Backbone bond lengths (Angstrom), bond angles and torsions (degrees), N, CA, C in turn:
res aa  C-N    CA-C-N  psi(-1)  N-CA   C-N-CA  omega(-1)  CA-C   N-CA-C  phi
1 M - - - 1.460 - - 1.555 108.28 -
2 F 1.301 114.59 141.69 1.449 123.07 -179.67 1.539 108.71 -117.75
3 I 1.325 115.11 148.89 1.443 120.35 176.12 1.525 109.96 -125.70
4 R 1.329 116.30 139.70 1.445 121.99 175.70 1.522 106.76 -145.25
5 E 1.340 115.30 167.78 1.436 117.46 172.67 1.479 109.46 -73.43
6 A 1.370 117.29 144.97 1.463 120.46 177.71 1.489 109.58 -65.65
7 K 1.327 114.43 146.83 1.491 122.84 -177.42 1.504 109.70 -119.89
8 Q 1.301 116.94 164.83 1.459 121.58 177.04 1.526 112.04 -51.98
9 E 1.295 117.46 -35.94 1.460 120.56 -178.15 1.549 111.76 -65.11
10 D 1.330 118.29 -18.10 1.465 121.80 178.81 1.513 113.75 -86.99
11 C 1.325 117.41 -9.61 1.473 123.36 -172.43 1.558 111.05 -53.26
12 G 1.327 117.53 -48.54 1.441 121.40 -175.56 1.521 113.17 -65.67
13 E 1.307 117.64 -43.14 1.480 120.41 178.51 1.515 110.73 -65.60
14 I 1.328 117.17 -41.48 1.469 120.56 -178.61 1.522 107.92 -65.23
15 F 1.339 116.46 -37.04 1.476 120.39 175.83 1.519 111.17 -58.52
16 D 1.328 115.41 -46.54 1.506 119.29 177.94 1.511 111.75 -61.77
17 W 1.337 117.81 -43.90 1.472 121.20 178.87 1.537 110.69 -61.02
18 W 1.340 115.12 -42.44 1.454 122.33 -176.88 1.537 111.11 -63.39
19 N 1.342 117.47 -31.95 1.434 121.60 -178.39 1.498 113.51 -96.77
20 D 1.317 118.50 8.02 1.455 122.55 173.81 1.533 109.20 -60.91
21 P 1.324 119.17 136.69 1.461 121.79 -175.57 1.527 114.51 -53.87
22 L 1.342 118.36 -43.98 1.452 121.85 -179.17 1.548 109.68 -67.45
23 T 1.303 117.29 -41.06 1.445 122.04 177.93 1.526 108.80 -60.08
24 R 1.322 119.01 -49.41 1.469 123.11 -179.49 1.542 110.05 -59.87
25 K 1.320 117.19 -40.41 1.459 122.02 179.50 1.525 112.45 -58.16
26 M 1.341 116.67 -34.30 1.456 121.94 -176.23 1.536 113.87 -89.16
27 M 1.335 115.43 -5.60 1.468 118.66 179.85 1.520 111.05 -86.22
28 Y 1.334 116.56 163.29 1.426 122.60 178.80 1.532 108.77 -70.70
29 D 1.299 116.18 -39.96 1.466 121.69 174.83 1.501 106.27 -105.18
30 T 1.300 118.45 109.25 1.428 122.82 -171.80 1.555 114.54 -85.46
31 A 1.303 115.90 -4.77 1.467 119.72 179.14 1.516 111.99 -69.10
32 D 1.337 115.80 145.02 1.441 120.25 176.53 1.546 109.92 -60.89
33 V 1.295 115.11 151.69 1.480 121.54 179.73 1.514 108.29 -95.90
34 E 1.330 117.67 135.69 1.447 121.51 179.00 1.538 107.68 -80.11
35 W 1.317 116.91 152.87 1.486 120.60 -177.77 1.508 113.18 -61.23
36 D 1.322 120.41 -41.90 1.461 123.24 179.02 1.530 110.92 -60.46
37 A 1.338 116.37 -44.04 1.441 120.02 -179.76 1.516 110.68 -67.38
38 H 1.300 116.74 -37.61 1.466 120.72 178.94 1.553 111.22 -65.08
39 Q 1.323 114.70 -42.21 1.505 118.39 179.33 1.522 109.48 -63.30
40 K 1.317 118.68 -42.59 1.465 122.32 -179.53 1.557 108.16 -61.76
41 W 1.328 115.12 -48.96 1.455 121.63 178.31 1.521 111.71 -57.09
42 F 1.323 117.00 -48.88 1.457 123.15 -178.62 1.494 110.81 -59.94
43 N 1.302 115.97 -48.77 1.478 121.00 179.13 1.544 112.13 -60.91
44 K 1.314 116.17 -42.43 1.453 120.55 176.53 1.543 111.62 -61.82
45 V 1.285 114.69 -51.37 1.457 121.03 -176.55 1.549 112.33 -61.09
46 T 1.306 114.59 -44.26 1.501 117.42 -176.56 1.529 112.69 -77.54
47 S 1.349 118.02 -8.00 1.452 120.74 175.60 1.546 113.09 -109.58
48 D 1.316 116.52 -1.08 1.508 120.55 -175.16 1.519 108.45 -91.68
49 E 1.311 117.21 122.83 1.474 120.38 -178.08 1.508 112.17 -72.10
50 N 1.337 119.89 -6.80 1.444 123.92 177.12 1.529 113.02 -97.83
51 V 1.292 115.74 5.15 1.455 123.34 178.29 1.524 111.79 -130.95
52 L 1.313 117.13 137.22 1.459 118.73 172.75 1.533 106.98 -127.78
53 L 1.320 114.96 118.81 1.475 122.55 178.79 1.490 107.78 -102.74
54 C 1.326 116.68 108.03 1.492 122.50 -177.54 1.538 108.38 -97.86
55 L 1.297 114.52 143.17 1.461 120.85 178.17 1.536 105.80 -118.55
56 G 1.337 116.51 128.20 1.450 122.30 176.65 1.510 110.07 -101.45
57 Y 1.301 115.57 142.05 1.484 121.06 179.67 1.514 110.04 -151.36
58 D 1.321 116.70 161.51 1.427 123.03 174.12 1.516 109.19 -141.65
59 N 1.293 117.28 -165.50 1.468 119.89 -179.66 1.492 113.80 -67.77
60 D 1.364 117.05 -16.54 1.463 120.43 177.01 1.504 113.88 -92.40
61 G 1.317 118.13 -2.40 1.468 120.55 179.81 1.513 114.04 125.37
62 K 1.335 114.09 -165.68 1.478 120.36 -178.38 1.494 110.30 -77.32
63 I 1.302 117.43 139.09 1.477 123.61 -176.55 1.496 110.58 -101.71
64 G 1.302 118.88 -43.00 1.475 120.79 -178.64 1.519 111.70 164.96
65 V 1.292 116.48 -172.55 1.457 121.93 -178.09 1.544 109.95 -127.69
66 V 1.342 113.80 145.71 1.424 121.74 173.94 1.520 106.20 -124.07
67 R 1.360 116.11 130.39 1.411 121.57 -177.24 1.535 112.12 -112.73
68 F 1.282 117.06 133.92 1.456 122.15 176.53 1.528 107.45 -116.04
69 D 1.349 116.27 117.18 1.470 122.50 178.77 1.499 110.29 -110.46
70 R 1.303 116.82 119.30 1.466 119.65 176.26 1.505 110.73 -65.06
71 K 1.337 116.96 127.62 1.446 122.16 178.27 1.558 109.74 -114.23
72 S 1.273 118.15 -21.04 1.437 124.22 172.20 1.531 107.44 -159.11
73 E 1.320 117.66 -178.13 1.457 118.80 -177.74 1.478 112.90 -56.88
74 L 1.314 118.04 -35.96 1.468 122.37 -175.32 1.501 114.27 -107.13
75 S 1.297 120.30 -13.56 1.474 122.37 -170.19 1.515 112.37 -114.09
76 F 1.324 113.87 142.05 1.461 122.28 179.47 1.522 109.31 -136.30
77 E 1.359 114.84 131.09 1.461 118.61 172.27 1.513 108.59 -82.65
78 V 1.299 115.82 138.27 1.489 122.91 -176.97 1.499 108.76 -113.05
79 G 1.321 115.38 133.35 1.487 120.82 172.87 1.508 108.75 -132.43
80 I 1.322 115.85 154.59 1.451 121.29 178.86 1.518 110.50 -134.60
81 N 1.305 117.27 145.25 1.453 122.52 171.46 1.511 107.88 -143.84
82 L 1.328 115.42 119.66 1.459 122.12 -179.68 1.505 112.85 -88.83
83 N 1.305 113.91 147.65 1.478 119.57 167.90 1.537 106.92 -59.42
84 P 1.356 118.25 121.54 1.469 118.98 -177.93 1.527 114.28 -54.61
85 D 1.330 116.61 -27.20 1.473 118.60 178.16 1.498 115.14 -73.11
86 R 1.360 115.87 -12.14 1.460 121.13 -177.98 1.511 113.17 -107.28
87 R 1.359 117.64 2.05 1.446 120.97 178.76 1.527 108.67 -63.30
88 G 1.329 115.70 152.36 1.444 120.29 177.75 1.500 114.15 84.61
89 E 1.316 118.99 -4.87 1.488 121.96 -179.19 1.522 112.00 -92.27
90 R 1.357 117.65 5.10 1.437 123.85 179.44 1.535 113.78 59.10
91 L 1.331 114.11 40.72 1.461 121.95 -177.60 1.508 114.49 -102.15
92 A 1.366 116.78 -11.88 1.473 117.43 -174.53 1.489 113.60 -62.48
93 S 1.362 119.02 -45.58 1.441 120.61 179.40 1.536 111.62 -64.91
94 V 1.319 115.64 -34.22 1.483 121.50 179.90 1.515 109.36 -66.55
95 I 1.348 116.83 -46.32 1.479 117.87 -178.77 1.521 109.41 -67.30
96 L 1.326 118.63 -33.31 1.453 118.95 176.01 1.531 112.70 -62.17
97 V 1.332 116.75 -47.87 1.468 121.64 179.67 1.520 110.75 -63.98
98 K 1.322 116.94 -47.43 1.478 120.35 -178.73 1.530 111.34 -63.89
99 S 1.349 115.82 -36.24 1.492 118.74 178.74 1.515 110.50 -70.12
100 E 1.332 119.14 -36.53 1.422 122.76 175.58 1.538 110.85 -61.42
101 E 1.345 115.70 -43.17 1.477 119.53 176.77 1.521 110.64 -62.69
102 F 1.281 120.05 -40.55 1.453 123.66 176.14 1.505 111.16 -63.60
103 F 1.312 116.02 -46.92 1.461 122.23 176.62 1.512 114.80 -57.28
104 E 1.361 112.85 -47.06 1.472 119.68 -178.43 1.514 112.20 -68.28
105 H 1.309 117.97 -27.34 1.446 121.07 174.94 1.534 111.35 -63.11
106 I 1.332 115.20 -31.11 1.488 122.31 179.77 1.502 111.89 -89.84
107 H 1.365 118.85 -46.81 1.452 124.60 -170.22 1.497 115.77 -109.90
108 G 1.325 120.52 -9.05 1.420 122.44 -172.51 1.520 110.61 81.87
109 K 1.313 115.12 172.75 1.478 120.35 -178.87 1.511 110.81 -70.95
110 K 1.332 116.60 136.27 1.447 122.51 -179.64 1.527 110.92 -135.89
111 Y 1.307 115.41 174.99 1.465 122.24 174.17 1.515 106.51 -86.59
112 Y 1.344 117.04 130.52 1.450 124.02 177.96 1.517 109.74 -117.15
113 F 1.330 112.59 143.40 1.487 118.36 172.11 1.496 109.19 -141.66
114 A 1.353 112.95 155.80 1.468 119.64 179.95 1.513 106.90 -145.12
115 S 1.295 117.13 144.79 1.454 122.74 171.15 1.528 108.40 -115.59
116 V 1.296 115.44 131.18 1.475 121.58 -173.70 1.509 107.97 -129.17
117 R 1.298 116.70 136.17 1.467 120.70 176.50 1.511 109.50 -56.33
118 V 1.337 116.59 139.72 1.454 121.42 -176.43 1.513 111.07 -54.79
119 E 1.323 119.97 -39.48 1.452 121.79 -176.94 1.520 114.35 -79.32
120 N 1.339 117.55 -3.85 1.482 119.22 -178.96 1.517 110.89 -88.78
121 T 1.336 115.31 70.75 1.461 122.74 -177.59 1.524 113.08 -57.55
122 P 1.340 120.96 -44.58 1.457 119.52 179.50 1.534 113.46 -58.20
123 S 1.338 116.70 -41.63 1.452 120.90 179.14 1.516 111.26 -64.95
124 K 1.350 116.14 -45.28 1.447 119.07 177.31 1.528 113.28 -56.94
125 K 1.354 113.58 -44.46 1.487 117.77 -179.71 1.530 111.14 -63.81
126 S 1.315 115.30 -38.98 1.469 119.54 -179.50 1.523 113.03 -64.96
127 F 1.343 116.14 -42.30 1.472 118.73 177.38 1.523 110.83 -66.95
128 L 1.311 118.99 -40.72 1.435 122.67 178.16 1.517 110.56 -63.09
129 K 1.298 118.23 -44.44 1.473 122.51 176.67 1.512 112.81 -61.72
130 A 1.315 116.85 -28.55 1.473 121.67 -178.16 1.555 109.54 -86.77
131 G 1.321 118.18 2.99 1.457 121.31 174.17 1.488 116.12 102.00
132 F 1.348 116.92 3.07 1.467 119.45 174.03 1.582 107.99 -74.27
133 V 1.318 115.33 156.59 1.462 120.70 177.05 1.532 109.42 -128.44
134 Y 1.321 115.82 153.04 1.466 120.01 174.76 1.492 110.66 -68.07
135 N 1.306 116.35 147.12 1.445 123.12 169.64 1.523 104.26 -134.91
136 E 1.341 114.99 112.50 1.487 119.22 -178.01 1.486 112.84 -78.16
137 D 1.308 117.00 -8.00 1.492 121.68 178.77 1.544 108.29 -126.46
138 P 1.345 115.96 76.32 1.461 119.65 -176.55 1.504 112.10 -59.00
139 P 1.337 115.85 142.01 1.488 119.42 179.57 1.542 108.78 -76.09
140 L 1.288 116.62 92.84 1.475 121.25 -172.91 1.524 111.87 -70.46
141 D 1.304 118.47 -4.66 1.450 120.54 178.09 1.555 112.50 -83.20
142 I 1.355 115.56 -8.83 1.472 116.05 174.67 1.521 109.42 -69.10
143 N 1.309 113.85 132.95 1.454 119.47 179.01 1.537 108.95 -54.32
144 G 1.250 119.36 131.83 1.473 121.65 178.11 1.522 112.86 98.45
145 M 1.340 117.82 -8.44 1.432 119.07 -178.79 1.510 114.05 -89.62
146 Q 1.323 118.10 -0.08 1.456 120.24 -179.96 1.528 112.12 -59.51
147 K 1.302 118.35 -24.79 1.454 123.72 -175.93 1.530 111.35 -83.50
148 F 1.368 118.52 -9.65 1.438 122.01 -178.45 1.513 112.48 -61.18
149 L 1.310 116.93 127.53 1.470 122.12 -175.43 1.551 111.60 -109.25
150 I 1.306 115.16 96.27 1.479 118.72 -178.64 1.503 109.98 -58.80
151 G 1.317 115.74 131.15 1.466 121.59 -177.42 1.500 114.29 95.87
152 K 1.353 114.98 -21.64 1.458 119.50 -179.76 1.528 111.38 -111.01
153 Q 1.345 116.20 -16.32 1.450 120.71 -176.50 1.532 108.52 -131.33
154 I 1.306 114.62 157.56 1.432 123.40 173.11 1.514 107.28 -109.52
155 F 1.327 118.32 134.29 1.468 121.50 178.91 1.505 108.12 -102.34
156 L 1.338 116.44 127.64 1.446 123.22 178.26 1.520 108.55 -122.14
157 E 1.314 117.05 148.23 1.477 120.00 179.89 1.509 110.95 -145.30
158 K 1.287 115.31 161.11 1.450 124.23 179.46 1.521 110.36 -143.50
159 N 1.312 117.37 141.70 1.472 122.23 179.15 1.512 113.58 68.10
160 K 1.345 115.28 36.60 1.463 119.87 -175.77 1.527 114.29 -53.62
161 G 1.338 116.34 -33.20 1.466 119.63 -179.11 1.512 114.23 -57.84
162 I 1.329 115.89 -30.03 1.462 119.64 -179.25 1.523 110.39 -60.55
163 I 1.293 115.65 -48.47 1.499 119.85 -176.65 1.529 108.95 -76.21
164 D 1.341 119.45 -37.62 1.454 121.90 179.49 1.527 111.96 -60.98
165 N 1.345 117.01 -36.37 1.458 120.21 -177.30 1.547 111.47 -73.42
166 E 1.344 119.14 -15.20 1.419 121.52 178.41 1.481 116.21 -85.70
167 K 1.350 116.25 -14.28 1.449 119.98 -177.04 1.516 112.76 -82.11
């Protein structure tokens, strides 16, 4: 598997993945995304120095995207979206780990967190397999955590010592 930053040429495929019915079902906002809104989002994300959108691919094609959003100097929220055609190949945890390696090559090791809908068992398993751990008491003081819904989401984190050592 190879990882690179997402490029403009990926915008259309990522749009299709984003509007996949199962993907929408697992999102907080389940409504389909309009093309114009997606293009604006994609252009903003790919030009924002506080976001890294990684694309994973192999000899069989594109696998999915992993997004790192800076929430503080040391913390990044991580999200993943797989190409629907590549689901079931057990690649989600691999793309997470490979994307972290790519990210760390650029930014160094950081604290990562993810929130996953309770019913999204495949995503939870993927994050756990990639080395994330559950935290039943999410640090709600992290910028961006205001949207966390206790009872509806699972909070996972990785490299907790990085952020603990800064306090």
